[in-house]
C-alpha positions in Angstrom: 26.9 33.1 36.7 25.2 29.7 35.5 25.6 28.6 39.3 23.7 31.7 40.3 20.8 30.8 38.3 20.7 27.1 39.3 20.4 27.8 42.9 18.0 30.4 42.4 15.3 28.4 42.2 15.9 26.9 45.2 16.2 29.6 47.0 12.7 30.8 46.2 11.8 28.1 47.5 12.8 27.3 51.0 11.8 30.8 51.0 8.0 30.0 50.8 9.1 27.0 52.9 10.5 29.3 56.2 7.5 31.7 56.1 5.1 28.9 56.3 6.7 27.3 59.2 6.8 30.7 60.8 2.9 31.1 60.0 2.5 27.4 61.1 4.3 28.2 64.5 3.5 32.3 65.1 2.3 32.3 68.8 -0.7 34.7 69.1 -1.4 37.9 71.0 -3.2 37.3 74.0 -6.6 37.5 74.3 -6.5 37.3 70.3 -6.6 34.4 68.1 -4.5 37.0 66.3 -0.7 35.7 65.7 1.9 38.3 66.1 4.0 37.4 62.8 1.4 37.9 59.7 3.8 37.1 56.6 1.4 36.8 53.9 2.7 39.8 51.7 6.5 38.3 52.1 5.5 35.6 49.8 5.1 37.8 47.1 9.3 38.6 46.7 9.9 34.5 45.8 8.4 35.7 42.1 10.3 38.3 41.9 13.8 36.5 43.1 13.1 33.8 40.3 12.0 36.7 37.3 16.0 37.9 37.1 16.8 34.6 36.1 14.4 32.4 35.0 11.5 32.8 32.1 8.1 34.0 32.8 6.2 30.8 32.9 8.6 29.5 35.6 7.9 33.5 37.8 3.9 32.3 36.9 4.6 29.4 38.7 6.0 30.8 42.4 3.5 33.5 41.7 0.9 31.1 41.6 2.3 29.3 44.6 2.7 32.7 46.0 -0.6 33.7 46.1 -2.3 29.9 47.0 -0.2 30.2 50.4 -2.0 33.7 50.9 -5.2 32.0 50.6 -4.1 29.2 52.6 -2.3 31.6 55.1 -6.4 33.8 55.6 -7.8 30.3 55.8 -5.7 29.7 58.9 -5.0 32.6 60.7 -9.1 33.0 60.0 -8.7 36.2 58.6 -10.7 36.5 55.3 -13.4 38.5 57.3 -11.2 41.3 58.0 -10.3 44.0 54.8 -6.6 44.0 55.6 -6.3 40.2 54.9 -8.1 41.2 51.7 -5.6 43.8 50.8 -2.3 41.0 51.1 -3.9 39.2 48.5 -4.7 42.2 45.9 -0.4 43.0 47.4 0.7 39.6 46.3 -1.0 39.2 43.6 0.0 42.6 41.7 3.8 41.9 42.8 3.2 38.6 41.2 2.2 40.1 37.8 4.9 42.4 37.6 7.4 40.0 38.7 6.2 37.9 35.1 6.0 41.2 33.2 10.2 42.1 34.1 10.5 38.1 32.8 9.3 37.9 29.7 10.7 41.6 28.7 14.2 39.8 29.8 13.3 36.8 27.8 12.8 38.8 24.8 15.7 41.4 25.0 18.3 38.0 26.0 16.6 36.7 22.6 16.8 39.4 20.4 20.4 40.1 21.7 21.4 36.5 21.2 20.1 36.9 17.3 21.9 39.8 16.5 25.1 38.4 18.4 24.7 35.4 15.8 24.4 37.5 13.1 27.0 38.9 14.0 30.0 35.8 14.3 27.8 34.6 11.2 29.1 37.7 9.2 32.9 38.0 11.4 33.5 34.1 9.7 31.7 35.1 6.7 34.6 37.7 6.0 37.5 35.8 8.0 39.2 33.9 4.5 40.5 30.6 4.7 44.3 30.8 4.4 46.4 28.4 2.1 48.6 26.4 3.7 51.5 28.0 2.0 53.2 28.3 -0.5 57.0 27.4 -1.6 58.8 28.1 0.8 56.4 29.5 3.1 53.9 28.0 6.0 50.6 29.2 7.3 47.9 28.6 9.7 45.4 31.2 11.3 43.3 30.2 14.0 40.2 32.4 15.4 38.8 32.1 18.9 35.6 34.3 20.2 35.5 35.8 23.8 33.2 34.8 26.1 29.6 34.5 25.2 28.0 37.9 26.6 31.0 39.4 25.3 29.6 41.7 22.1 32.0 40.1 19.0 35.1 42.0 17.6 36.2 43.4 14.5 39.4 41.0 14.2 40.6 39.9 11.0 43.0 38.4 8.5 44.0 37.7 5.3 47.0 37.2 2.6 47.8 38.0 -0.4 49.9 35.2 -2.8 49.7 37.3 -6.0 52.9 39.1 -7.8 54.3 39.5 -3.8 54.2 37.3 -0.5 51.8 39.1 1.8 50.0 38.6 5.3 47.9 41.5 6.8 46.3 40.6 10.3 43.9 43.5 12.1 41.7 45.0 14.7 38.8 46.6 13.8 38.0 49.4 16.8 34.5 48.4 18.0 32.5 45.8 18.5 28.8 44.8 16.5 27.9 44.4 13.1 28.8 47.5 12.5 32.7 46.4 13.0 32.3 43.4 11.3 31.1 45.6 8.3 34.3 48.2 9.0 36.7 44.9 8.9 35.0 43.9 5.6 36.5 46.6 4.3 39.5 46.7 5.6 40.6 43.1 3.3 38.9 44.5 0.8 41.7 47.5 0.8 44.3 45.2 1.0 43.6 42.6 -1.6 43.3 46.0 -4.2 46.5 47.3 -2.8 48.6 44.6 -1.8 49.4 42.4 -5.6 49.8 46.1 -6.8 52.1 48.3 -5.0 55.4 47.5 -4.8 56.5 48.7 -1.3 54.6 47.5 1.9 54.4 51.0 3.7 52.2 51.8 -0.2 50.5 48.7 0.4 49.5 50.7 3.8 48.9 54.5 2.4 47.0 52.2 -0.2 44.7 51.0 2.4 44.5 54.5 4.5 43.3 56.6 1.7 40.8 53.9 0.8 39.3 53.6 4.1 39.0 57.2 5.3 35.7 58.2 3.7 33.9 55.6 5.5 35.4 55.8 8.7 33.0 57.8 11.7 35.3 60.5 13.1 36.0 58.0 16.0 36.9 54.9 13.9 39.4 52.9 12.9 41.8 50.1 12.6 45.1 49.0 13.9 46.9 46.4 10.8 50.3 44.8 10.8 51.5 44.2 7.3 54.4 41.3 6.5 56.0 40.6 3.2 57.4 37.3 3.1 61.3 36.8 1.1 63.6 33.8 1.1 65.5 35.5 3.1 63.9 38.0 4.8 60.9 39.5 6.4 59.9 43.0 5.7 56.9 44.6 8.8 54.9 48.0 8.3 52.5 48.4 11.5 49.7 50.8 11.7 49.5 50.8 15.7 49.2 47.4 15.8 51.3 45.1 18.3 54.5 44.0 17.5 54.9 40.0 15.9 57.2 38.0 17.7 59.5 36.3 16.1 60.1 32.4 17.3 63.8 31.2 16.3 64.1 27.3 15.6 65.9 27.2 18.7 63.0 28.5 20.8 64.3 31.9 21.1 61.6 34.1 20.8 61.7 37.9 20.9 59.6 41.1 19.3 59.8 42.7 16.8 59.9 46.1 17.7 58.9 48.1 14.1 57.3 51.6 14.0 54.4 51.7 15.5 52.7 54.2 13.4 49.3 55.3 12.8 45.8 53.3 12.3 44.4 53.6 9.5 41.9 55.9 9.3 43.7 58.4 11.5 47.4 59.1 9.4 49.6 58.5 6.9 52.1 57.9 8.1 53.9 54.4 7.8 57.8 52.7 7.2 59.1 50.0 6.4 61.9 47.4 8.9 63.3 44.4 7.6 64.2 41.4 9.7 66.0 38.3 8.1 65.0 34.8 8.7 66.3 31.6 7.9 64.9 27.9 7.6 62.5 26.6 10.4 61.8 30.4 12.0 58.2 31.1 12.6 56.9 34.3 12.7 53.8 35.0 15.2 51.3 37.4 14.3 48.2 38.3 16.9 45.3 41.0 17.5 45.5 42.8 21.1 43.0 39.6 22.3 46.0 37.3 23.1 48.7 39.9 24.0 45.9 41.5 26.7 44.4 38.6 28.1 44.2 38.5 31.6 44.5 36.5 34.6 42.4 36.5 37.9 44.5 38.7 39.5 45.3 41.1 36.7 48.5 40.1 35.5 48.9 39.9 31.3 49.9 36.6 29.4 53.5 36.3 29.6 53.9 36.1 26.0 57.4 35.7 25.3 57.3 32.8 27.4 54.4 31.1 25.8 56.2 31.3 22.5 59.2 29.9 23.4 57.6 26.2 23.2 55.6 27.3 19.9 59.0 26.2 17.3 58.9 22.5 16.6 55.7 20.5 15.5 53.6 21.8 13.0 52.6 25.3 13.1 48.5 24.1 13.7 50.0 22.4 16.8 51.8 25.3 17.7 48.9 27.7 17.5 47.1 24.9 19.9 49.0 24.9 22.2 49.0 28.6 22.3 45.4 29.0 22.4 45.2 26.3 25.2 47.7 28.3 27.2 44.9 31.5 27.1 42.5 29.7 27.6 44.0 28.3 31.1 45.7 31.9 32.2 42.1 33.9 31.9 40.1 33.0 34.6 37.5 29.7 33.8 38.6 30.2 29.9 36.7 32.9 29.0 38.3 35.4 26.9 37.1 39.2 27.3 37.8 40.0 23.6 37.9 37.9 20.5 41.3 36.4 19.2 43.2 36.2 15.9 46.6 34.7 15.6 48.4 33.7 12.9 51.4 31.6 12.4 53.9 31.9 9.1 56.7 29.3 9.0 59.9 28.7 6.6 60.2 25.4 6.5 62.8 23.1 5.7 64.5 23.0 2.5 63.4 18.7 1.6 66.0 17.7 -1.1 64.9 16.2 -3.7 65.9 12.4 -4.4 69.2 12.2 -7.1 67.1 10.6 -9.5 64.7 13.6 -9.8 67.0 16.2 -9.0 67.2 17.4 -13.0 63.4 17.4 -13.2 63.0 19.9 -10.4 63.7 23.9 -9.9 66.2 24.5 -7.1 64.5 24.7 -3.9 63.9 28.7 -3.7 60.4 30.8 -4.0 58.8 31.6 -7.4 59.5 34.7 -8.4 56.1 34.8 -9.1 54.5 33.8 -5.9 57.2 35.5 -4.7 59.3 38.7 -5.6 62.7 39.3 -3.8 63.2 42.9 -2.6 66.2 43.2 -4.8 64.4 42.5 -8.0 60.9 44.2 -7.4 62.1 46.9 -9.4 62.2 44.2 -12.6 59.4 42.2 -11.9 55.8 42.8 -13.2 52.6 42.4 -11.4 51.4 41.3 -14.3 52.5 38.2 -15.2 51.3 35.2 -13.1 52.8 31.6 -12.5 50.2 28.8 -12.8 51.1 28.0 -9.1 50.3 31.7 -8.1 47.0 31.6 -5.8 44.5 33.9 -5.2 42.8 34.7 -2.1 39.0 35.7 -3.4 36.9 38.0 -1.4 34.2 36.2 0.8 30.8 36.1 -0.9 
């Protein structure tokens, strides 16, 4: 599109030059000085060509050039005594004025759309929290990749809860624009309200659904994937969201197929699936901007192949490499939809030096930051470790 826009002024200039050359060399009719070809009215097409991509000022310059050429053509062909030449001039003036008006209206609308898009992008980034680097026994990182410039901002979201439990949310609100961003903020708010209070992950999803349903319109819903991390396992609950990818330390990657459930705002039918994970394992959560990324031939990005090399290095480098793969896969590196990815890692245990071993706690996750499923029945939600961290809502 940008290349075509850059070519347009040259095309309009060549159009004017071509018909000037025709006017100079066109033969006259027998027995008369009148020329067989009178290209005067064709000059008006030059401003019409440029009005689709250039500013109204540039369009006005081409319109003025077209009018000037009509005046010159009338003098060159000695046709000004004829009424038809005045009609040609009026025709070019009117067409040029219409082209300038079209360019002015188009530029105003593009500026308005750019302002609305900027506001929506700012609002979306404001509601997306900066995830902490991790807690005892867990590391996490998140990345957000905007769609192509001419796409409308979406409702991708993520958040985490480190109070009482270690829980992570990744979701996608249906729709685009400011309305989707507003509803995405509600989804995050509902997660924060329920994640620290409910004992079971499926209850968190049910509470979110109950909170969101009155706010959603008839065609609004949000897909979501909830994850709870414990020292030796992860528990997942899906609300119609794409499945997570478990990446083992040896590079083996597989989808964690869990009952899809219904999206939030549509139905309250959620279940839990628990999967073991060990030291060095990683979990990738993502929105459909990743799973639906296509190349020029319409082929989807092979996710498992792309995730296989992500088991080594830091999780920040792993996400950067994944997004590079996505940009190389899609045409011109431009996504058709926003993309949010979150990676969790069960880091290797670092042994304490012998002289400090007696003063350090065992290498496991503190009960205030993480409560293992087997201890939920006895752990309350009111206690809080000094090391626990709370994610506050974005102001």
